[in-house]
N, C-alpha and C positions, 0 to 999 in steps of 0.2 A: 564445466558441463556446457553443452551447447543445446540449443533447441531441439535437434533431432534426438539426442540422448534423452531429453525430458520426456518425448513422446515414447520412445522405445522403452524406456524404464516405467512408463504409465504414470509418471508424475503430472503429465498433462495428457488429456484424452479427449477425443473429439465427442461431443453430444449434439443434442438439437439446440440450436440457438433459443435462448429464453429471455425475452424482454422483460417479463415479470421479475425473473430472479435479478436481471441487470438492474431494474429499478429499485428493488428492494435492497441490493448491495449499496446503491447510492444513498438510500434511506439510513441504512446502518453506518456507513461512513460519516454521514453528518451527525448522526447521533454520538459516535466515538469521537468526532472533532469536538463537539460541545463538551463531552467529559473531559478532553484533553484540556480545554480552555478553564474549566472548573478547577482541575488539578493544577494548573498553572496559578491560578488566583489564589490557591491554598498553599502554594510553595510545595507541592507534591510532585517534584520534577520527575522522579522516576516513573510515577503513574502517567503524567503528561506524555512521556516517551512512549509508553505502552499503549495508550490510548490513540496518541497521535499516529504511530506506525499503523495500528489496527485500522484506523480510518483510511490510510492510504492503500493498504491491503485490500480493504472492501471495495473501495474505488477501482482499483486495479481489476478486482473480480468482476465488476460491473461490465468491462470491456471484455472480459473472457466469456461470460455468459452470453453476451451479445453476439460474440464471434462463434459461439458454439464449443467452448472449451471448458472442461472441468479441471480445476487444480488440485494437486495433492502435494504441492511443494511451494513453499514461499520463495525459494531461490527460483524455481522454475517460473513462477509468475514474473518475477522481475526479468528474467531473460526472455520470455514471451514478449513483454511489454517493449523491452529494449529493441528486440528484433522487428517486431511488426509495427510499432508505434514512434519510433525515434525521428520520423519525419512530421509527427503531428504533436508530439509532447517534447517540450525542450529537453535535451539531453541531460542538462544540469538537474531538472527535477527527476527524471529516471534515476540518476546517480544518487540523488537524495533518498529516494524511495529505497534503494539498495543499501545506502549507509545507515538509514534509520532501522532497516531490517536487522542489520548487525548490531546497532546501539540497543535496539528492543531486547535482542538475545542476551547481549552483555548485562543489561539492567536486570533481567530475569534471573540469569544463570550465572553471570560472571562475577569475579571478585576485584577486577581492577577498575571497572567503568563506574563513575559517580556523575549522573547528569547534573548540569547546572541550570540556572535560571536562562542564561544565554542559550543553552542547547535547547531548551524547552520552548523558548520564543522562536528560534528559528525553525524548529520543527513545525509549530503551528502557522507559521507564515507559508511554509513549503506545502503543508497539507492543504491549506486553503486554495492555493494556486492549483495544485494537483487535481483536487475535487472539481473545481470550476471547469478545468480542461475536459476532464473526463465526462463531465455532464454534457458539455457542448458535443463530444464525440458520439455519445450514445443516444442523442435526440434524432 
């Protein structure tokens, strides 16, 4: 799928830019990051993956709301960020966002993937960087 398809299929659609929703999404991202840290400290690596990815997703939504975009697809959110922000967000972090999207799906619904402590630690490090960059971009 590409960005044009995301808009044609209405997985992304234009709305009025909304600074309040953008800031609220960052608050939610930070809250989910804190829950991921707690899950890591309790050795709940699967929950760490879920909360950590959710933190990244909400941080990405902050950009979309600021830009006047409503999402209805996690994949299209990644595609939008990759297409519009790869010059401002390191591609390695955008790729991590996409990889954690898949890991979160596998954690919740799959039978093969079991997150490890190393997976959870890496996710938290990447989420922290991602949120920090997004916060700078939306100010």
